[in-house]
matplotlib code that plots the C-alpha trace (Angstrom):
import matplotlib.pyplot as plt

x = [-7.9, -9.7, -8.0, -9.1, -12.6, -12.6, -11.5, -14.3, -16.9, -15.8, -15.9, -19.4, -18.7, -16.2, -12.5, -11.8, -10.3, -8.1, -8.6, -5.8, -8.0, -5.6, -6.9, -6.1, -5.4, -4.1, -3.2, -6.8, -8.7, -8.8, -8.1, -11.8, -12.4, -15.2, -13.9, -14.1, -11.1, -13.2, -15.5, -18.5, -18.9, -18.5, -15.8, -14.0, -10.2, -8.9, -9.6, -5.9, -4.8, -4.3, -7.4, -8.3, -6.1, -6.7, -7.9, -6.2, -2.8, -3.7, -2.2, -3.3, -1.4, -2.2, -2.2, -2.1, -1.1, 0.9, -0.7, 0.2, 0.4, -0.9, -3.7, -4.7, -1.5, -2.6, 0.1, -0.6, 2.2, 2.2, 1.9, 5.4, 4.2, 4.8, 1.1, 1.4, 4.3, 6.6, 9.5, 9.2, 7.8, 6.1, 8.5, 10.6, 7.6, 7.4, 3.6, 4.1, 6.9, 4.6, 1.9, 4.1, 5.5, 9.1, 11.7, 12.6, 14.8, 13.0, 13.0, 16.3, 16.2, 14.7, 12.9, 9.3, 8.2, 7.8, 5.6, 4.6, 5.5, 2.9, 3.3, 1.2, 1.5, -0.3, -1.2, -3.6, -2.2, -2.5, -4.6, -3.2, -3.9, -3.2, -1.8, -0.7, -3.9, -3.2, -1.8, 1.3, 2.7, 2.1, 3.7, 4.7, 7.5, 7.9, 6.5, 5.2, 4.4, 4.2, 5.2, 2.6, 1.1, 1.2, -0.4, -0.5, -2.8, -3.4, -6.5, -6.6, -5.1, -7.4, -7.3, -5.2, -4.9, -4.3, -2.4, -2.4, 0.4, 0.9, 4.2, 4.4, 7.0, 8.0, 8.4, 6.0, 7.6, 7.8, 11.6, 12.1, 10.6, 9.0, 7.1, 4.8, 1.6, -0.1, -3.8, -6.2, -9.5, -11.7, -9.5, -8.4, -4.6, -3.3, 0.0, 0.7, 1.3, 3.8, 3.8, 3.9, 3.1, 1.7, 2.1, -0.3, 1.9, 0.5, -1.3, 0.3, -1.4, 0.0, -0.8, -2.6, -2.8, -2.6, -4.1, -2.3, -4.5, -2.4, -3.5, -1.9, -2.7, -0.7, -1.3, -2.0, 0.6, 0.7, 2.8, 4.0, 4.0, 2.4, 3.4, 2.0, 3.6, 1.2, 1.7, 1.6, -1.9, -0.9, 1.1, 4.6, 6.4, 10.1, 9.7, 11.3, 13.8, 17.5, 18.2, 16.3, 15.6, 14.0, 10.2, 8.0, 5.5, 3.6, 5.2, 3.5, 0.8, 0.2, 1.2, 3.8, 7.5, 8.0, 9.6, 8.9, 10.3, 11.1, 10.7, 11.9, 11.2, 13.8, 16.1, 18.6, 20.9, 19.4, 20.4, 23.2, 22.0, 19.3, 17.2, 19.2, 16.6, 16.2, 13.2, 12.4, 9.0, 7.7, 4.7, 4.3, 5.7, 7.4, 5.6, 6.9, 5.5, 4.1, 4.7, 6.8, 5.0, 2.6, 3.4, 2.3, 4.1, 2.2, 2.3, 0.6, -2.1, -2.6, -4.5, -5.8, -7.5, -8.6, -7.1, -8.4, -6.1, -7.5, -6.2, -7.5, -6.9, -9.2, -10.0, -11.7, -11.4, -10.6, -9.8, -7.8, -8.7, -5.7, -5.2, -2.5, -1.0, 2.5, 2.1, 3.1, 0.3, 0.9, -1.1, -0.4, -2.4, -2.9, -4.7, -5.6, -8.0, -8.0, -11.2, -12.3, -9.4, -9.9, -7.9, -7.0, -6.2, -2.8, -2.0, -0.9, 1.1, 1.9, 5.4, 6.2, 5.7, 7.2, 6.8, 9.1, 9.6, 9.7, 7.7, 9.9, 9.1, 9.2, 8.7, 10.9, 10.3, 13.0, 11.8, 14.3, 13.2, 14.7, 16.7]
y = [38.4, 38.7, 42.1, 43.2, 42.1, 44.3, 47.3, 46.6, 46.4, 49.8, 51.5, 53.0, 54.6, 57.1, 57.2, 53.9, 54.3, 52.0, 52.1, 54.7, 57.0, 57.2, 57.3, 54.1, 55.8, 59.3, 59.6, 59.6, 60.6, 64.1, 64.8, 65.1, 61.5, 62.6, 60.6, 56.9, 54.9, 52.9, 54.0, 52.7, 49.2, 46.3, 44.1, 46.8, 47.1, 50.3, 53.3, 54.2, 50.6, 49.5, 48.3, 44.6, 43.6, 40.0, 40.3, 37.2, 38.8, 41.8, 41.8, 44.3, 45.3, 43.6, 46.7, 50.5, 52.2, 55.4, 58.6, 59.1, 55.5, 54.8, 52.4, 51.8, 49.9, 47.2, 45.7, 43.8, 41.2, 40.4, 43.6, 45.0, 48.2, 49.7, 49.9, 51.0, 53.5, 51.8, 51.6, 47.9, 46.1, 42.6, 40.0, 42.7, 44.0, 42.5, 42.2, 39.9, 38.0, 37.4, 36.3, 33.5, 35.1, 34.1, 34.5, 31.4, 31.0, 30.5, 26.9, 26.1, 25.0, 21.5, 21.8, 22.7, 24.8, 26.4, 23.6, 22.5, 18.9, 17.1, 13.7, 11.3, 7.7, 5.0, 4.7, 7.6, 10.7, 13.7, 16.7, 20.1, 23.0, 26.6, 28.7, 25.6, 24.5, 22.3, 18.8, 18.7, 15.2, 12.4, 9.1, 6.8, 5.1, 2.0, -0.6, -3.9, -6.6, -10.2, -13.0, -14.8, -18.0, -20.7, -24.1, -26.7, -29.7, -31.7, -33.3, -37.1, -38.4, -38.0, -39.2, -42.3, -45.0, -48.8, -51.3, -55.1, -57.1, -60.8, -62.7, -65.8, -68.5, -71.5, -73.9, -75.0, -73.2, -69.6, -69.6, -69.3, -65.9, -65.4, -62.2, -59.8, -58.0, -55.2, -55.9, -53.1, -54.0, -56.2, -56.1, -59.4, -59.8, -62.5, -63.9, -66.9, -70.5, -72.8, -71.1, -73.4, -71.1, -67.6, -65.2, -62.3, -59.5, -57.0, -54.1, -50.7, -47.4, -44.3, -40.8, -39.5, -35.8, -34.1, -30.6, -28.3, -26.5, -23.7, -21.4, -18.1, -15.3, -12.1, -10.2, -6.4, -3.8, -1.4, 1.7, 3.0, 6.7, 8.9, 12.3, 15.2, 18.2, 21.1, 24.1, 27.6, 29.1, 32.8, 35.0, 35.2, 38.5, 39.3, 42.4, 42.5, 39.7, 40.2, 38.3, 39.6, 36.1, 35.1, 34.8, 36.2, 33.4, 32.2, 29.4, 25.9, 25.3, 22.6, 19.1, 20.2, 20.7, 24.1, 25.7, 25.7, 22.9, 22.1, 18.7, 16.8, 13.3, 10.7, 10.1, 12.9, 15.1, 18.3, 21.5, 23.5, 26.3, 26.5, 23.5, 20.8, 18.7, 15.7, 13.4, 10.7, 9.1, 6.7, 7.1, 3.4, -0.1, -2.6, -5.8, -9.1, -11.4, -14.7, -18.5, -20.9, -22.9, -25.5, -28.8, -32.4, -35.8, -38.3, -41.9, -44.2, -46.5, -50.1, -52.1, -55.6, -57.6, -61.0, -62.3, -65.0, -67.0, -68.8, -71.8, -70.3, -67.0, -64.1, -65.2, -68.4, -72.1, -73.4, -70.9, -70.5, -67.8, -66.2, -63.0, -60.4, -62.3, -62.7, -66.6, -69.0, -70.9, -73.8, -73.3, -73.2, -70.1, -68.3, -65.1, -63.4, -60.8, -58.7, -58.2, -55.0, -53.3, -52.4, -49.3, -48.3, -44.6, -43.2, -40.6, -37.0, -36.0, -32.3, -30.9, -28.6, -24.8, -21.9, -18.2, -16.0, -12.3, -9.2, -6.0, -2.8, 0.9, 2.7, 6.2, 8.1, 11.8, 13.9, 16.7, 19.2, 21.6, 24.8, 24.3]
z = [12.5, 15.9, 16.4, 12.9, 13.7, 16.8, 14.7, 12.2, 15.0, 16.4, 13.0, 13.2, 16.5, 15.0, 15.8, 17.6, 21.1, 23.1, 26.9, 27.1, 25.1, 22.2, 18.6, 16.8, 13.6, 14.1, 10.4, 9.3, 12.6, 13.9, 17.5, 18.3, 17.2, 14.8, 11.8, 11.3, 10.3, 7.8, 5.0, 7.0, 5.6, 7.9, 6.4, 4.5, 4.8, 6.5, 4.4, 3.7, 2.9, -0.8, -2.5, -2.7, 0.2, 1.3, 4.9, 6.1, 5.5, 7.8, 11.3, 14.0, 17.1, 20.5, 22.6, 22.7, 19.4, 19.8, 18.6, 14.9, 13.8, 10.2, 9.3, 12.9, 13.5, 11.0, 8.7, 5.6, 5.6, 1.9, 0.0, 0.2, 1.9, 5.4, 6.1, 9.8, 9.2, 11.8, 9.4, 8.9, 5.8, 5.8, 7.2, 8.9, 10.9, 14.4, 14.0, 11.0, 12.7, 15.8, 13.4, 12.0, 8.9, 8.1, 5.4, 3.4, 0.3, -3.0, -4.2, -6.0, -9.6, -9.9, -6.6, -5.8, -2.9, -0.5, 1.0, 4.5, 5.4, 7.4, 9.0, 10.9, 12.2, 10.2, 6.5, 6.1, 4.4, 6.6, 5.6, 4.6, 6.9, 7.8, 5.0, 3.1, 1.5, -1.6, -1.5, -3.8, -3.1, -0.6, 0.4, 3.2, 5.1, 7.1, 4.7, 6.0, 3.4, 4.5, 2.1, 0.1, 1.3, -1.3, -1.9, -4.7, -5.3, -8.4, -10.0, -10.6, -13.8, -16.7, -20.3, -19.4, -22.0, -21.6, -23.6, -23.5, -25.0, -25.8, -26.5, -28.7, -28.3, -30.5, -27.6, -25.0, -22.0, -23.2, -23.8, -27.5, -28.2, -31.6, -31.6, -29.6, -30.5, -28.9, -28.6, -28.7, -26.9, -29.0, -32.0, -33.7, -34.4, -36.6, -35.5, -37.9, -37.0, -35.4, -32.0, -29.0, -26.1, -25.3, -22.4, -21.6, -20.2, -17.6, -19.2, -19.4, -18.6, -20.2, -21.5, -18.4, -17.7, -14.3, -13.8, -11.3, -8.8, -7.3, -4.4, -3.6, -1.1, -1.1, 2.1, 2.0, 2.5, 5.5, 6.4, 9.7, 8.8, 6.1, 4.8, 2.8, 1.2, 0.9, -1.3, 0.1, -0.5, -0.3, -2.6, -1.2, -1.5, -0.9, 1.3, 4.7, 3.9, 4.0, 0.7, -2.3, -3.4, -0.1, 0.2, 3.0, 3.8, 6.8, 8.8, 8.6, 11.2, 13.7, 12.7, 10.2, 10.3, 11.8, 8.8, 5.0, 2.9, -0.8, -2.5, -5.6, -7.0, -6.3, -3.4, -3.9, -1.8, -0.3, -2.0, -0.5, 1.8, 4.3, 3.2, 5.0, 6.9, 4.6, 4.6, 2.1, 1.6, -1.0, -3.3, -4.4, -4.1, -6.3, -5.5, -6.9, -4.2, -5.4, -5.5, -7.4, -10.1, -9.1, -10.9, -10.7, -11.0, -13.1, -11.8, -14.3, -13.1, -14.1, -16.7, -16.8, -19.6, -20.5, -23.8, -26.0, -28.2, -31.3, -33.3, -36.5, -38.3, -37.9, -34.3, -35.3, -34.2, -30.8, -28.1, -25.0, -22.5, -20.7, -18.7, -18.5, -15.6, -17.1, -16.9, -19.6, -21.4, -23.9, -27.0, -30.8, -31.7, -34.9, -33.7, -30.4, -29.1, -25.9, -24.0, -22.3, -20.6, -17.0, -15.9, -12.4, -12.8, -12.0, -9.3, -9.5, -6.5, -6.3, -6.1, -3.2, -3.7, -1.8, -1.6, -3.7, -4.5, -2.4, -1.9, -1.6, -1.5, -4.8, -6.2, -3.6, -3.0, -1.1, 1.1, 2.5, 5.2, 6.5, 9.7]

ax = plt.figure().add_subplot(projection="3d")
ax.plot(x, y, z, "-o")
ax.set_aspect("equal")
plt.show()
């Protein structure tokens, strides 16, 4: 492009001259150098080139142009025409070859391309560049995904109930068992007559609920390398290539694999032929990292109560105050009543938890580059 700019800058001076004195475009300049090689407008293509030629595909010579060369020695490397009359078209022209144009096979069936493959260390996808301007696919390799860290605690027992129980015996030493009655708090229970002793049994706590309180932290993912495949921004031709199916394109620029590539979703073999340099990167992950369930063990608390035994039915008559101390008390009772139950709540120890699951690369893309 710098060489073309030089030719453009010289256009208003008439027939452009190299230091040797030769006319740069003998085909359209007379020997006196009175004619311009352009139509007079800065930025126009050479006058005898095809109309609407993209300027970034034009390549000019580095040095002296022999008298008689066409088009000022400038070759358009993508139009299928021998613009500079040197007998070479596009990719067959040394000017185009020196400017980075190369022949590459068209993408086989099922593959996309040609593309440039860019890579960079770290997790940031590299940018497209040069003649390969549009991101087609991107991904990464070298996944690091630490395991989850897990914890489990439990709330104290809630909703716990208490139960007081009294046993009745027909003898005076609590040996000849007669019957038992559960005693809800402040509720009178009639038990009949003829009993000789009573025993208030320790209260029972039951029905408590524990609430699991799990914690989980899943660390972020990181990648050691990132990749981008970028589509060719020009219009590839086939001129100047040995095989009629080959394409004449510019080689990838700095930071990319040196030759064009093709790609396909999945981890698949490279196609037979020139595209043999295989790379696989991944577009996503399959992350199942987590923790085992957080669960609690319920250990019931304890209950105590004072119990009153009555000689008469419906909790009337003489009384005997006993407690849920599991001791024998001699008394011929007809009814009984438990006082307010006092509950010491149960405990909820947590069961151990551990990390589980894995994080693996997913969504593979295979890139195969010309060797």
